[in-house]
C-alpha positions in Angstrom: 23.4 12.3 35.1 21.2 13.6 32.1 18.9 16.2 33.0 15.2 15.8 33.2 13.6 17.7 30.3 9.5 17.0 29.4 8.5 17.7 25.6 4.9 18.8 24.9 3.7 18.0 21.5 -0.2 18.5 20.0 0.2 16.1 16.6 1.9 12.8 15.2 4.7 13.8 17.1 8.0 13.5 14.4 10.0 15.9 16.3 9.5 14.5 19.6 10.4 10.8 18.0 13.3 13.0 16.8 14.5 14.2 20.3 14.1 10.9 21.6 15.7 8.7 18.6 18.6 11.5 19.3 18.6 10.6 22.8 18.7 7.2 22.5 21.3 7.0 19.9 23.7 9.7 21.6 25.7 10.1 24.9 22.9 13.2 25.1 23.0 16.1 28.1 19.1 15.2 28.5 16.7 12.9 29.2 13.1 12.9 28.3 10.8 11.9 31.3 7.8 13.5 30.1 5.3 13.9 27.3 2.3 16.7 27.8 -0.1 16.5 25.5 -3.3 18.7 25.0 -5.5 16.2 22.6 -5.8 12.8 24.0 -5.9 11.6 20.7 -3.0 12.8 19.5 -0.7 9.9 17.8 2.3 11.3 19.4 0.8 9.6 22.4 1.3 6.2 21.1 5.0 7.2 19.8 5.4 8.0 24.0 4.1 4.5 24.7 6.8 2.7 21.8 9.2 4.5 23.6 8.4 3.6 27.3 8.1 7.6 28.0 5.6 8.6 30.7 2.6 10.7 29.1 0.5 13.5 30.3 -2.9 13.8 28.2 -4.8 16.8 29.2 -8.4 18.6 27.8 -7.8 22.1 28.6 -11.3 22.5 28.5 -11.6 20.5 31.1 -10.0 23.2 33.8 -12.0 26.2 34.9 -9.1 28.3 33.8 -5.7 28.0 31.8 -4.1 28.8 35.4 -5.6 25.9 36.6 -4.9 23.5 33.4 -0.9 24.4 33.7 -1.1 24.2 37.5 -2.0 20.4 36.6 1.0 20.0 34.5 3.3 22.3 37.0 2.6 19.4 39.7 3.7 16.6 37.0 7.1 18.8 36.1 8.0 19.7 39.7 7.8 15.9 40.5 9.9 14.7 38.1 12.2 17.0 38.7 12.0 19.0 34.8 14.9 21.7 34.3 13.7 22.0 30.7 10.3 22.7 29.0 10.7 21.4 24.8 7.7 22.6 23.1 7.4 20.1 19.8 4.5 20.9 17.8 2.6 22.1 20.9 -0.4 24.0 19.6 -1.0 26.1 22.3 0.8 29.5 23.5 2.4 29.0 26.9 0.7 30.8 29.8 1.9 32.9 32.5 2.1 30.0 35.0 4.8 28.1 33.1 6.2 30.9 32.0 7.4 32.1 35.5 8.1 28.6 36.7 10.6 27.8 33.9 12.2 31.5 32.8 13.9 31.4 29.2 13.8 27.5 30.3 11.0 26.9 27.8 12.3 26.6 24.0 10.3 26.2 21.0 10.5 25.6 17.0 9.2 27.3 14.5 9.4 26.2 10.9 10.7 29.8 9.1 13.1 32.2 9.5 11.7 34.2 12.3 10.6 37.4 13.1 9.3 36.1 9.1 5.9 34.2 8.7 5.4 33.9 12.9 1.8 31.4 13.9 0.4 29.3 11.6 1.0 27.6 8.3 4.3 29.3 8.4 5.4 27.0 5.7 3.0 28.2 3.4 3.2 32.0 4.5 6.4 31.7 2.6 5.4 29.5 0.0 2.4 31.9 -1.4 4.7 34.9 -1.0 7.1 33.8 -3.1 10.7 33.9 -0.9 13.6 32.3 -2.1 15.5 31.3 1.2 13.1 30.0 4.4 14.3 27.9 7.4 13.9 26.8 10.9 14.5 28.7 13.7 14.9 27.3 17.9 13.7 30.2 20.3 13.1 30.7 23.7 9.6 30.9 24.3 8.0 34.7 26.1 4.5 35.6 26.5 4.2 36.4 22.5 3.8 34.2 19.5 6.8 33.3 18.1 8.7 36.2 19.4 11.2 35.0 22.3 14.7 35.4 21.5 16.1 33.6 19.0 19.0 30.3 19.5 19.3 29.1 16.3 18.3 29.0 12.7 18.9 27.3 9.4 18.0 28.2 6.2 16.0 26.3 3.8 16.5 27.1 -0.3 13.4 26.8 -2.1 13.9 25.8 -6.2 12.3 27.0 -9.1 9.1 25.2 -9.3 9.3 23.0 -6.0 6.0 22.3 -4.7 4.3 23.1 -1.4 4.5 19.8 -0.3 8.2 19.6 -1.2 9.5 22.4 0.9 7.5 21.2 3.8 9.5 17.5 3.6 12.6 20.1 3.2 11.6 21.9 6.6 10.9 18.8 8.6 13.9 16.9 7.4 16.1 20.4 8.6 14.0 20.1 12.2 14.6 16.7 12.7 18.0 17.8 12.7 18.8 20.6 14.0 16.6 20.5 17.1 17.8 17.6 19.0 21.2 19.3 18.3 20.5 22.8 19.8 18.5 20.9 22.7 21.3 19.0 23.7 23.7 21.8 23.4 21.7 24.4 25.1 21.2 21.5 28.0 24.6 20.8 28.5 26.2 24.2 27.8 23.9 27.0 28.8 22.9 30.3 27.7 23.7 34.1 28.9 20.4 36.3 27.6 20.5 40.1 27.4 17.5 41.4 26.1 17.2 39.7 22.5 21.1 38.5 22.5 21.8 35.2 23.4 25.2 34.0 24.1 26.0 30.2 24.2 28.6 29.8 27.7 30.5 26.5 25.7 31.4 26.2 22.6 28.7 25.8 20.4 27.6 28.5 18.4 25.2 29.9 15.8 27.8 28.9 13.1 28.5 25.5 14.6 24.5 24.7 14.3 24.1 26.1 11.0 26.8 24.3 9.3 24.4 21.4 8.7 24.0 20.4 4.8 21.1 21.3 3.1 18.6 18.6 2.1 18.5 18.5 -1.2 
């Protein structure tokens, strides 16, 4: 039986779509039972409707506190039996309410090779800095900003003269391949976390997930 997961997103939902398509086209370990969105006008909600996935759209400003906002979400997660929270372009820091309810079971995707370039506009940060290699990181979520233990990374090279738009395209392509693979293996096989070190319980490894061909 597939494990129920929830995806949190705030924007267009391209990584949400990649997770759904991976789920529909393969015998995955996970089943997306809920999309949580903090922007009722976000395009990702239309994608959820198209795929027939239940969506919960809430405005944080309608709640007196962050805790109250997350308690509302938590009630829905518990009702649906959600075991993992997968962040896919969710532009809010996760608070203590959800962190305590889902310890080491909240996952995020970041468009750089952390710990380099955390926070917003990571692709542009790397571009302006002039690095020759950037990439994508999948990590567990903690109370910090893009600071949780790393599950997997994939490098993306920056060629001479490439535009920010071209680099962004390469990063997004890599995200759409890597994230569903990592989530699928994570839910299926599990991990052990000791400090910042993550050990996979099954056959998956960082090397396995880093062997995707690079997008040219």
